[in-house]
ROSE-4610 file (N, C-alpha, C; in Angstrom, 1 decimal, always signed):
// ROSE-4610
residu = [X/X/X/X/X/X/X/X/X/X/X/X/X/X/X/X/X/X/X/X/X/X/X/X/X/X/X/X/X/X/X/X/X/X/X/X/X/X/X/X/X/X/X/X/X/X/X/X/X/X/X/X/X/X/X/X/X/X/X/X/X/X/X/X/X/X/X/X/X/X/X/X/X/X/X/X/X/X/X/X/X/X/X/X/X/X/X/X/X/X/X/X/X/X/X/X/X/X/X/X/X/X/X/X/X/X/X/X/X/X/X/X/X/X/X/X/X/X/X/X/X/X/X/X/X/X/X/X/X/X/X/X/X/X/X/X/X/X/X/X/X/X/X/X/X/X/X/X/X/X/X/X/X/X/X/X/X/X/X/X/X/X/X/X/X/X/X/X/X/X/X/X/X/X/X/X/X/X/X/X/X/X/X/X/X/X/X/X/X/X/X/X/X/X/X/X/X/X/X/X/X/X/X/X/X/X/X/X/X/X/X/X/X/X/X/X/X/X/X/X/X/X/X/X/X/X/X/X/X/X/X/X/X/X/X/X/X/X/X/X/X/X/X/X/X/X/X/X/X/X/X/X/X/X/X/X/X/X/X/X/X/X/X/X/X/X/X/X/X/X/X/X/X/X/X/X/X/X/X/X/X/X/X/X/X/X/X/X/X/X/X/X/X/X/X/X/X/X/X/X/X/X/X/X/X/X/X/X/X/X/X/X/X/X/X/X/X/X/X/X/X/X/X/X/X/X/X/X/X/X/X/X/X/X/X/X/X/X/X/X/X/X/X/X/X/X/X/X/X/X/X/X/X/X/X/X/X/X/X/X/X/X/X/X/X/X/X/X/X/X/X/X/X/X/X/X/X/X/X/X/X/X/X/X/X/X/X/X/X/X/X/X/X/X/X/X/X/X/X/X/X/X/X/X/X/X/X/X/X/X/X/X/X/X/X/X/X/X/X/X/X/X/X/X/X/X/X/X/X/X/X/X/X/X/X/X/X/X/X/X/X/X/X/X/X/X/X/X/X/X/X/X/X/X/X/X/X/X/X/X/X/X/X/X/X/X/X/X/X/X/X/X/X/X/X/X/X/X/X/X/X/X/X/X/X/X/X/X/X/X/X/X/X/X/X/X/X/X/X/X/X/X/X/X/X/X/X/X/X/X/X/X/X/X/X/X/X/X/X/X/X/X/X/X/X/X/X/X/X/X/X/X/X/X/X/X/X/X/X/X/X/X/X/X/X/X/X/X/X/X/X/X/X/X/X/X/X/X/X/X/X/X/X/X/X/X/X/X/X/X/X/X/X/X/X/X/X/X/X/X/X/X/X/X/X/X/X/X/X/X/X/X/X/X/X/X/X/X/X/X/X/X/X/X/X/X/X/X/X/X/X/X/X/X/X/X/X/X/X/X/X/X/X/X/X/X/X/X/X/X/X/X/X/X/X/X/X/X/X/X/X/X]
num = [1/1/1/2/2/2/3/3/3/4/4/4/5/5/5/6/6/6/7/7/7/8/8/8/9/9/9/10/10/10/11/11/11/12/12/12/13/13/13/14/14/14/15/15/15/16/16/16/17/17/17/18/18/18/19/19/19/20/20/20/21/21/21/22/22/22/23/23/23/24/24/24/25/25/25/26/26/26/27/27/27/28/28/28/29/29/29/30/30/30/31/31/31/32/32/32/33/33/33/34/34/34/35/35/35/36/36/36/37/37/37/38/38/38/39/39/39/40/40/40/41/41/41/42/42/42/43/43/43/44/44/44/45/45/45/46/46/46/47/47/47/48/48/48/49/49/49/50/50/50/51/51/51/52/52/52/53/53/53/54/54/54/55/55/55/56/56/56/57/57/57/58/58/58/59/59/59/60/60/60/61/61/61/62/62/62/63/63/63/64/64/64/65/65/65/66/66/66/67/67/67/68/68/68/69/69/69/70/70/70/71/71/71/72/72/72/73/73/73/74/74/74/75/75/75/76/76/76/77/77/77/78/78/78/79/79/79/80/80/80/81/81/81/82/82/82/83/83/83/84/84/84/85/85/85/86/86/86/87/87/87/88/88/88/89/89/89/90/90/90/91/91/91/92/92/92/93/93/93/94/94/94/95/95/95/96/96/96/97/97/97/98/98/98/99/99/99/100/100/100/101/101/101/102/102/102/103/103/103/104/104/104/105/105/105/106/106/106/107/107/107/108/108/108/109/109/109/110/110/110/111/111/111/112/112/112/113/113/113/114/114/114/115/115/115/116/116/116/117/117/117/118/118/118/119/119/119/120/120/120/121/121/121/122/122/122/123/123/123/124/124/124/125/125/125/126/126/126/127/127/127/128/128/128/129/129/129/130/130/130/131/131/131/132/132/132/133/133/133/134/134/134/135/135/135/136/136/136/137/137/137/138/138/138/139/139/139/140/140/140/141/141/141/142/142/142/143/143/143/144/144/144/145/145/145/146/146/146/147/147/147/148/148/148/149/149/149/150/150/150/151/151/151/152/152/152/153/153/153/154/154/154/155/155/155/156/156/156/157/157/157/158/158/158/159/159/159/160/160/160/161/161/161/162/162/162/163/163/163/164/164/164/165/165/165/166/166/166/167/167/167/168/168/168/169/169/169/170/170/170/171/171/171/172/172/172/173/173/173/174/174/174/175/175/175/176/176/176/177/177/177/178/178/178/179/179/179/180/180/180/181/181/181/182/182/182/183/183/183/184/184/184/185/185/185/186/186/186/187/187/187/188/188/188/189/189/189/190/190/190/191/191/191/192/192/192/193/193/193/194/194/194/195/195/195/196/196/196/197/197/197/198/198/198/199/199/199/200/200/200/201/201/201/202/202/202/203/203/203/204/204/204/205/205/205/206/206/206/207/207/207/208/208/208/209/209/209/210/210/210/211/211/211/212/212/212/213/213/213/214/214/214]
x = [+29.6/+30.6/+31.1/+30.2/+31.1/+31.9/+32.8/+33.7/+34.4/+35.9/+36.0/+35.5/+34.9/+34.6/+33.1/+32.9/+31.1/+31.2/+31.4/+31.2/+31.5/+32.7/+33.2/+31.7/+31.1/+30.5/+28.7/+28.8/+27.2/+27.9/+29.3/+29.2/+29.9/+30.0/+30.0/+28.6/+26.8/+26.5/+25.6/+26.0/+25.3/+25.8/+27.3/+27.5/+26.8/+27.0/+25.2/+24.1/+23.9/+22.6/+22.6/+23.2/+23.4/+23.4/+23.9/+24.3/+23.1/+22.3/+20.3/+20.2/+19.6/+18.4/+19.3/+20.2/+21.0/+20.5/+20.6/+20.7/+18.3/+18.2/+16.5/+15.8/+17.0/+16.6/+16.0/+15.9/+15.3/+13.2/+12.6/+11.1/+10.7/+11.5/+10.8/+11.0/+9.0/+9.1/+9.7/+10.5/+10.9/+10.0/+9.2/+8.2/+6.6/+5.2/+4.1/+4.3/+3.1/+2.3/+1.4/+0.8/-0.5/-1.4/-1.5/-3.3/-3.9/-4.9/-6.6/-7.0/-6.9/-7.9/-8.9/-8.6/-10.5/-11.4/-12.5/-13.2/-12.6/-13.5/-13.1/-14.0/-13.2/-13.7/-14.8/-15.6/-17.0/-18.3/-17.0/-18.0/-17.9/-16.4/-16.4/-16.5/-16.7/-18.1/-18.7/-19.1/-20.5/-20.6/-19.8/-19.4/-19.6/-18.7/-18.6/-19.4/-20.7/-21.5/-22.7/-22.6/-24.0/-22.3/-21.7/-20.6/-21.1/-21.2/-22.1/-20.8/-20.8/-20.1/-20.3/-19.1/-19.2/-17.7/-17.3/-16.5/-15.7/-13.8/-13.9/-13.4/-13.3/-13.2/-11.6/-10.7/-10.0/-9.7/-11.1/-11.1/-10.6/-10.1/-10.3/-9.1/-8.5/-7.8/-6.2/-6.4/-4.6/-4.7/-3.5/-3.3/-3.3/-3.4/-3.6/-4.1/-5.7/-7.0/-7.6/-6.0/-6.3/-5.2/-5.4/-4.3/-4.2/-2.7/-2.0/-0.6/+0.3/-0.2/-0.6/-1.7/-2.2/-1.3/-1.6/-1.6/-2.3/-2.0/-2.9/-2.7/-1.7/-1.5/+0.8/-0.1/+0.9/+1.9/+3.2/+4.4/+3.5/+3.0/+3.3/+1.6/+2.5/+1.8/+1.5/+0.2/+0.2/+0.6/+2.0/+3.0/+3.7/+4.2/+4.0/+4.1/+3.1/+1.9/+1.8/+2.3/+1.9/+3.2/+4.4/+5.2/+5.8/+5.6/+4.9/+4.9/+3.5/+2.0/+3.1/+3.6/+3.7/+5.7/+6.2/+7.7/+7.4/+8.9/+9.0/+9.4/+9.9/+10.5/+11.1/+9.9/+10.5/+11.0/+12.6/+11.7/+12.5/+11.8/+11.1/+11.8/+12.5/+12.4/+11.8/+11.4/+11.7/+10.2/+10.2/+9.9/+8.4/+8.7/+8.0/+9.0/+9.8/+10.1/+11.2/+11.1/+11.8/+13.0/+13.8/+15.2/+16.0/+15.1/+15.4/+14.1/+14.3/+13.5/+13.1/+12.5/+12.6/+10.9/+10.9/+9.5/+9.8/+9.0/+8.7/+7.2/+7.6/+6.7/+5.3/+4.8/+4.1/+3.3/+3.6/+3.5/+4.5/+6.3/+7.1/+7.7/+7.9/+8.5/+9.5/+9.9/+11.4/+11.4/+12.1/+12.5/+13.8/+13.6/+14.1/+14.3/+15.9/+15.6/+16.2/+16.0/+15.7/+14.4/+13.8/+12.6/+12.3/+13.0/+13.3/+13.4/+13.2/+13.0/+10.8/+11.0/+10.0/+9.1/+7.6/+6.9/+5.0/+4.0/+2.9/+2.4/+1.7/+0.1/-1.2/-1.6/-3.0/-3.6/-4.2/-4.0/-5.0/-6.1/-7.2/-6.5/-5.4/-4.7/-6.0/-5.3/-6.2/-6.5/-5.4/-5.8/-7.1/-7.2/-8.2/-9.6/-9.7/-10.7/-11.1/-10.3/-10.6/-11.5/-11.0/-11.8/-13.5/-13.4/-14.3/-15.5/-15.5/-16.1/-16.3/-14.6/-14.2/-14.0/-14.5/-14.5/-15.0/-16.8/-17.7/-17.7/-16.4/-16.7/-16.5/-16.4/-15.9/-14.7/-13.6/-11.7/-12.5/-13.1/-12.2/-12.8/-14.1/-14.0/-12.9/-12.0/-10.7/-10.2/-9.8/-8.6/-9.1/-10.0/-11.1/-9.7/-10.5/-10.1/-7.7/-7.9/-6.3/-5.4/-6.4/-5.1/-6.3/-6.9/-7.8/-7.0/-7.2/-6.2/-7.4/-8.4/-9.6/-9.8/-9.7/-10.0/-9.1/-8.8/-7.0/-7.2/-7.0/-6.2/-4.9/-4.3/-2.8/-1.6/-0.7/+0.2/+1.8/+2.6/+4.2/+4.2/+5.1/+5.8/+6.4/+7.9/+9.1/+8.5/+9.7/+8.7/+9.4/+9.6/+10.4/+8.7/+8.4/+7.2/+5.9/+5.2/+4.7/+4.1/+5.7/+6.0/+5.5/+6.7/+5.4/+4.2/+3.6/+1.6/+1.6/+1.9/+1.3/-0.5/-1.0/-2.1/-2.8/-2.8/-3.6/-3.8/-5.5/-6.7/-5.6/-6.7/-6.4/-6.3/-6.5/-6.4/-5.5/-4.3/-2.6/-2.3/-2.3/-1.3/-1.6/-0.9/-1.4/+0.3/-0.1/+1.0/+2.6/+3.4/+4.7/+4.1/+4.1/+4.2/+2.7/+2.1/+1.6/+0.5/+1.2/+0.4/-0.7/+0.1/-0.8/-1.7/-1.9/-3.2/-4.3/-4.6/-6.5/-6.6/-5.3/-5.8/-6.4/-5.2/-4.9/-6.8/-6.9/-8.3/-8.6/-9.5/-9.6/-10.5/-9.1/-8.8/-9.3/-9.1/-9.9/-10.7/-12.0/-13.5/-13.9/-13.4/-13.8/-14.2/-12.8/-12.5/-13.2/-13.2/-14.5/-15.5/-16.2/-17.5/-18.1/-16.9/-16.6/-17.4/-16.6/-15.9/-17.6/-17.8/-18.9/-18.6/-17.5/-16.6/-17.4/-17.2/-16.7/-16.5/-16.9/-15.3/-15.7/-14.6/-15.3/-15.5/-15.3/-15.6/-14.7/-13.5/-11.8/-11.7/-11.7/-10.8/-12.1/-13.7/-14.2/-14.2/-14.1/-13.6/-12.4/-11.6/-9.7/-9.9/-10.7/-11.8/-12.6/-13.2/-14.0/-13.3/-12.6/-12.0/-10.1/-9.9/-9.2/-10.0/-11.1/-11.8/-12.3/-12.6/-13.2/-11.6/-10.5/-9.7/-9.1/-9.5/-9.4/-9.4]
y = [+31.4/+31.1/+29.9/+29.1/+27.5/+26.8/+26.1/+25.3/+24.8/+24.5/+23.3/+21.9/+21.2/+20.0/+20.7/+20.8/+20.9/+21.4/+22.2/+21.5/+20.7/+20.2/+19.0/+17.5/+17.6/+16.7/+16.5/+18.4/+19.0/+18.1/+18.4/+17.2/+15.9/+15.5/+13.8/+13.9/+13.9/+14.0/+14.1/+15.2/+15.0/+14.7/+13.7/+13.1/+11.6/+11.7/+10.1/+10.3/+11.3/+11.3/+10.7/+11.6/+11.6/+9.8/+9.1/+7.9/+6.6/+7.0/+6.7/+7.3/+8.5/+8.6/+7.9/+7.9/+7.1/+5.9/+4.9/+3.9/+3.8/+4.6/+4.4/+3.9/+4.6/+4.2/+5.0/+6.3/+7.5/+7.6/+7.9/+7.6/+8.5/+9.8/+11.0/+10.8/+11.5/+11.3/+11.7/+12.2/+13.1/+13.0/+11.7/+11.8/+11.0/+11.5/+10.5/+10.2/+8.7/+8.0/+8.4/+8.2/+9.1/+8.7/+7.7/+6.9/+7.8/+7.5/+8.5/+8.3/+9.6/+9.0/+8.5/+7.0/+6.2/+7.4/+7.0/+7.9/+8.2/+7.8/+9.1/+7.5/+7.3/+6.5/+6.3/+7.4/+7.1/+6.0/+7.1/+6.4/+4.8/+4.2/+3.1/+2.5/+2.3/+2.5/+1.7/+2.1/+2.6/+1.2/+1.8/+0.5/-0.9/-1.7/-2.6/-3.1/-1.9/-3.0/-3.3/-2.5/-3.7/-4.7/-5.0/-5.7/-7.7/-8.1/-9.7/-10.0/-10.9/-11.7/-13.6/-14.0/-15.7/-15.5/-16.6/-18.6/-17.2/-18.2/-17.5/-18.9/-18.9/-20.5/-19.7/-20.4/-19.8/-21.3/-21.7/-24.1/-22.5/-23.1/-22.3/-21.2/-20.2/-19.4/-20.1/-19.1/-18.5/-16.9/-16.9/-15.5/-14.4/-15.4/-15.4/-15.2/-15.0/-14.7/-13.2/-12.5/-11.4/-10.3/-10.3/-9.8/-7.9/-8.3/-7.0/-7.2/-6.3/-4.5/-4.5/-3.5/-3.6/-2.4/-2.0/-0.1/+0.3/+2.5/+3.1/+3.6/+4.3/+5.0/+5.2/+5.4/+5.3/+4.0/+4.2/+2.8/+2.5/+3.2/+3.3/+2.3/+0.9/+0.2/+0.7/-0.8/+0.8/+0.6/-0.2/-0.7/+0.7/+1.0/+2.2/+3.4/+3.9/+4.4/+5.0/+4.2/+3.9/+4.8/+4.2/+4.7/+6.3/+6.7/+8.2/+9.0/+8.0/+8.9/+9.5/+7.5/+7.8/+8.3/+8.0/+9.3/+10.9/+11.2/+12.4/+12.5/+12.9/+13.8/+12.2/+11.8/+10.9/+10.6/+10.4/+10.2/+8.7/+9.0/+7.1/+7.9/+7.0/+6.6/+6.2/+6.5/+6.4/+5.4/+4.2/+3.2/+2.6/+4.2/+5.0/+4.1/+3.2/+2.8/+3.7/+3.7/+4.7/+4.7/+5.6/+5.8/+6.4/+6.9/+7.8/+8.8/+9.1/+9.4/+9.1/+8.8/+8.7/+8.6/+7.5/+6.3/+6.1/+7.3/+6.8/+6.2/+4.9/+3.4/+4.2/+4.4/+4.5/+3.4/+1.9/+1.2/+1.2/+1.0/+0.6/+2.5/+3.1/+4.7/+4.1/+3.8/+3.9/+3.9/+5.1/+5.8/+4.8/+5.8/+4.3/+5.4/+5.1/+5.5/+4.5/+3.4/+2.3/+2.1/+2.4/+1.4/-0.1/-0.4/-2.0/-2.5/-1.3/-2.2/-1.3/-1.1/-1.4/-2.0/-2.5/-3.2/-2.1/-2.9/-2.1/-3.5/-2.4/-3.1/-3.5/-4.0/-4.5/-4.0/-3.6/-3.3/-4.8/-4.7/-6.4/-7.2/-7.5/-8.9/-9.5/-10.4/-10.6/-11.7/-12.6/-13.9/-13.8/-12.6/-12.2/-12.1/-11.4/-10.9/-11.9/-13.3/-14.0/-15.0/-14.7/-15.7/-15.2/-13.5/-13.2/-12.4/-13.1/-13.8/-13.3/-12.7/-12.4/-13.0/-15.0/-15.7/-16.5/-15.6/-15.3/-13.8/-13.7/-12.6/-12.9/-11.7/-12.0/-11.7/-11.8/-11.4/-10.3/-9.6/-7.9/-7.3/-8.1/-7.2/-7.3/-9.3/-9.7/-8.0/-8.2/-6.9/-5.8/-5.0/-3.7/-3.8/-4.6/-5.1/-5.2/-5.7/-5.4/-4.6/-3.4/-2.3/-1.0/-1.1/+0.1/+1.8/+2.8/+3.3/+4.9/+4.4/+5.6/+4.5/+3.8/+3.4/+3.5/+3.3/+2.8/+2.0/+1.0/+0.0/-0.5/+0.2/+0.3/+1.4/+1.1/+1.4/+1.1/+2.0/+1.7/+1.6/+0.9/+0.0/-0.4/-0.9/-1.5/-3.2/-3.7/-4.9/-5.5/-6.3/-7.4/-6.8/-5.8/-5.5/-6.1/-5.7/-6.3/-8.0/-8.0/-9.7/-10.7/-9.9/-10.5/-10.4/-9.5/-9.0/-10.6/-11.0/-11.3/-11.6/-12.7/-12.5/-12.0/-11.9/-11.8/-10.6/-10.4/-10.2/-8.5/-7.8/-7.4/-8.1/-9.4/-10.3/-10.4/-10.4/-11.6/-10.5/-9.7/-8.8/-6.5/-6.0/-4.8/-4.0/-2.9/-1.6/-1.8/-2.5/-2.1/-0.5/+0.0/+1.9/+2.0/+2.4/+2.9/+3.5/+5.2/+5.9/+5.5/+5.2/+4.8/+3.7/+3.4/+2.1/+2.3/+3.2/+4.7/+4.5/+4.6/+5.3/+4.1/+2.6/+1.7/+0.5/+0.8/-0.2/+0.9/+1.9/+2.9/+2.7/+1.8/+2.3/+0.7/-0.3/-2.0/-1.9/-1.0/-1.2/-0.8/+0.5/+1.1/-0.1/-0.6/-1.1/-2.6/-3.1/-4.7/-4.0/-3.0/-2.1/-2.4/-0.9/-1.2/-1.9/-3.5/-4.1/-5.5/-4.9/-5.9/-7.3/-7.4/-8.0/-8.7/-10.1/-10.4/-10.2/-10.2/-9.8/-11.3/-12.0/-12.9/-13.2/-13.6/-12.6/-11.8/-12.8/-12.2/-11.1/-10.7/-9.6/-8.3/-9.7/-8.3/-6.6/-8.6/-7.8/-7.1/-7.3/-6.6/-5.1/-5.0/-4.2/-3.0/-3.1/-2.8/-2.3/-2.8/-2.6/-2.2/-1.5/-0.9/+0.9/+0.9/+1.6/+2.6/+1.8/+2.3/+3.1/+3.2/+3.9/+4.8/+5.3/+6.4/+7.7]
z = [+20.3/+19.8/+19.7/+18.4/+19.3/+18.9/+20.3/+20.1/+18.9/+18.8/+18.2/+17.8/+19.1/+19.1/+19.2/+19.3/+19.7/+17.6/+17.1/+15.6/+15.1/+15.3/+15.0/+15.7/+16.4/+16.8/+15.9/+15.8/+14.7/+13.5/+13.2/+12.1/+11.2/+13.2/+12.3/+12.5/+13.2/+13.3/+11.7/+11.2/+10.1/+9.9/+9.2/+8.6/+8.4/+9.6/+10.1/+9.3/+9.8/+9.4/+7.8/+7.1/+5.1/+4.6/+6.2/+5.7/+5.8/+6.9/+7.4/+6.0/+5.7/+5.3/+3.4/+3.4/+1.9/+1.5/+2.5/+3.3/+3.0/+2.8/+3.3/+5.1/+5.6/+7.6/+8.4/+7.3/+8.1/+8.3/+9.6/+9.5/+8.4/+8.4/+7.8/+6.8/+6.3/+5.1/+3.6/+2.7/+1.7/+1.1/+0.8/+0.1/-0.3/+0.1/+0.9/-0.3/-0.5/-1.2/-1.0/-2.3/-2.7/-3.8/-2.4/-2.4/-2.8/-3.8/-2.8/-1.3/-1.1/+0.0/+0.2/+1.4/+1.9/+2.7/+2.6/+3.1/+4.7/+5.4/+6.9/+7.4/+9.2/+9.9/+10.1/+10.2/+10.3/+9.0/+7.4/+7.1/+7.2/+6.7/+6.7/+8.0/+8.9/+10.2/+9.6/+9.2/+8.8/+6.6/+6.7/+5.4/+5.9/+6.8/+7.5/+7.8/+8.6/+9.2/+8.3/+6.7/+6.1/+5.1/+5.3/+4.7/+5.1/+3.6/+4.1/+4.8/+6.4/+7.5/+6.7/+5.3/+5.1/+5.3/+5.9/+5.7/+4.5/+3.9/+3.0/+1.7/+1.2/-0.3/-0.9/-1.0/-1.9/-3.2/-3.5/-3.7/-5.8/-6.3/-6.8/-8.0/-6.9/-6.4/-7.9/-8.7/-9.2/-9.7/-8.9/-9.7/-11.0/-12.3/-13.4/-13.5/-13.2/-12.4/-13.2/-12.1/-12.3/-13.4/-14.5/-15.0/-14.4/-13.5/-14.4/-15.2/-14.5/-15.2/-16.1/-16.1/-17.8/-17.6/-19.3/-19.3/-19.7/-19.1/-18.4/-19.4/-20.8/-21.1/-21.9/-22.7/-23.5/-22.7/-23.4/-22.1/-21.0/-20.4/-19.1/-18.8/-17.7/-16.7/-15.8/-15.2/-13.5/-12.6/-12.5/-11.6/-11.9/-13.2/-13.4/-13.0/-13.8/-13.1/-11.4/-10.5/-9.4/-8.5/-9.6/-8.8/-9.2/-10.1/-10.4/-9.7/-9.5/-9.0/-7.0/-6.5/-5.4/-5.2/-6.3/-5.6/-6.0/-5.4/-5.7/-6.5/-7.5/-8.7/-9.3/-9.3/-10.9/-12.0/-12.1/-13.8/-14.8/-15.6/-16.6/-17.8/-17.9/-19.3/-20.5/-22.1/-23.0/-23.0/-21.9/-21.6/-21.2/-20.4/-19.0/-17.5/-17.8/-16.0/-15.4/-13.8/-13.2/-13.1/-13.7/-12.9/-11.9/-11.4/-10.4/-10.5/-8.9/-7.5/-6.2/-5.1/-4.3/-3.4/-1.9/-2.2/-1.4/-0.1/+0.8/+1.3/+2.1/+2.2/+3.4/+3.6/+4.9/+6.2/+5.4/+5.9/+7.2/+6.4/+7.3/+7.8/+6.9/+7.6/+6.9/+5.8/+5.3/+3.8/+3.6/+1.8/+1.6/-0.2/-1.2/-2.5/-3.0/-4.1/-5.4/-5.3/-6.2/-6.8/-7.7/-7.6/-7.8/-7.7/-7.2/-6.7/-5.0/-3.6/-3.1/-4.6/-3.7/-4.5/-3.8/-4.8/-4.6/-5.9/-5.7/-5.1/-3.8/-3.1/-3.6/-3.2/-3.3/-1.9/-0.9/+0.0/+0.2/-1.2/-0.7/-1.2/-1.0/-1.7/-3.0/-3.5/-4.7/-4.2/-3.0/-3.3/-1.9/-1.5/-0.4/-1.5/-2.5/-3.0/-3.0/-3.9/-4.5/-3.6/-2.1/-1.0/-0.8/-1.2/-0.4/-1.7/-3.3/-4.1/-5.5/-5.3/-7.0/-7.5/-6.5/-7.3/-8.3/-8.1/-8.9/-10.6/-10.8/-11.9/-13.1/-13.1/-14.9/-14.7/-16.5/-16.0/-16.0/-17.0/-17.0/-15.7/-14.9/-13.2/-12.5/-12.8/-11.2/-12.2/-13.6/-14.0/-13.9/-13.6/-13.1/-11.9/-10.4/-9.5/-9.9/-9.9/-9.9/-9.8/-10.8/-11.4/-10.8/-10.5/-9.7/-9.3/-10.2/-10.1/-9.1/-8.7/-9.1/-6.8/-6.5/-5.5/-4.3/-2.8/-2.2/-2.1/-3.6/-2.9/-4.0/-4.8/-5.0/-4.9/-3.4/-3.0/-3.2/-3.6/-3.4/-2.1/-1.7/-0.7/-0.2/+0.8/+0.3/+0.2/-0.8/-1.1/-0.5/+0.3/+1.3/+2.6/+2.4/+3.0/+3.1/+1.6/+1.0/+0.6/+1.0/+0.4/+1.8/+3.2/+4.4/+4.2/+3.8/+4.3/+3.5/+2.5/+1.1/+1.5/+1.8/+1.3/+2.5/+3.6/+4.9/+4.5/+6.1/+5.9/+7.9/+7.5/+9.6/+10.3/+10.3/+11.8/+12.1/+10.7/+11.4/+10.6/+9.6/+9.3/+9.2/+9.8/+10.3/+9.7/+9.3/+8.5/+9.9/+10.0/+11.7/+11.7/+11.0/+10.9/+12.1/+13.1/+13.8/+13.4/+12.9/+13.0/+11.5/+10.4/+8.9/+9.7/+10.6/+10.7/+10.3/+10.5/+10.4/+9.0/+8.3/+5.9/+6.2/+7.1/+6.1/+6.4/+7.4/+7.7/+7.3/+7.2/+5.8/+4.8/+4.0/+2.7/+2.6/+3.4/+3.3/+2.9/+4.1/+4.3/+3.4/+2.5/+1.3/+0.3/-0.4/-0.9/-1.3/+0.2/+0.0/+0.0/-0.1/+0.0/-1.2/-2.8/-3.3/-3.7/-3.9/-4.9/-4.0/-3.3/-3.1/-1.9/-1.4/-0.8/+0.5/+1.2/+2.2/+3.6/+4.4/+5.2/+6.0/+6.8/+7.5/+9.1/+10.0/+12.0/+11.7/+11.8/+12.4/+11.9/+10.7/+10.6/+10.0/+10.5/+10.6/+12.2/+12.7/+14.4/+14.8/+14.0/+13.7/+13.2/+11.9/+11.8/+12.4/+12.9/+14.2/+15.1/+15.9/+17.0/+16.6/+14.8/+14.4/+14.7/+13.7/+13.0/+15.0/+16.4/+16.4/+17.7/+17.6/+17.3/+16.4/+15.4/+14.4/+15.3]
C-alpha cells in the first residue's frame, strides 16, 4: 500500500499537471488539427522537381487582393469552419463563433481552450503566393486560394506562432515541433504544385533537404 508521503507526491504531481494543461503548455495533443492529409513525401519530391524556379517579386502586393474570410455555409465563414474542423468538442453560437472547445496547435505542441488564442494559418502565405505567381491571377482565383479547405492550406495554430512565421517560406521558417515538419513541407509543395506557383532557389533547397528525411 502506498505510504502517506507517496500518495501526497502523486497528488501534487497531478495538481501540477492540471495547472500546466490549463495553461496550454502540455505537448500531448488533446485535439489534433484536421489538415487535409498532404501527398506522400515521394509524391511531394516529384511535384517539387516540376516546379519552376524563379526569383520572387512582391511588387503591387496587398493582402486585400486575397478576399477572406468568405462565407462557407450558413453563418459560418472560413475561419470559423477551420476552427470547428480542427478542434475537439467545439461549441458555436448562433453566429457560428466558437464559444468553447479544445485546439491542439501542431506547429508548437500547445493546447488551447479559447478560440481567440488561435490564428488560421495559410500554409503557403498570401504574400508568398503573390511573390510566386499569384500577382497575375484573377481576384476570384486569389479568393479561392485564400479560403481553400480542400488542399492542405489552412490550419488552426497558436496565434503568436503564426505571427512569427509571417510570410516566410521554409528556407527561413519551420514549425518548432520537429515531428510536424515532414507534414508541413509535404503540404507546402502540394499547394504550390496545385496552384502552379514557383519556388525560389533557397526555398527549393530547403524543401529538398526536409523531404529527404521524411
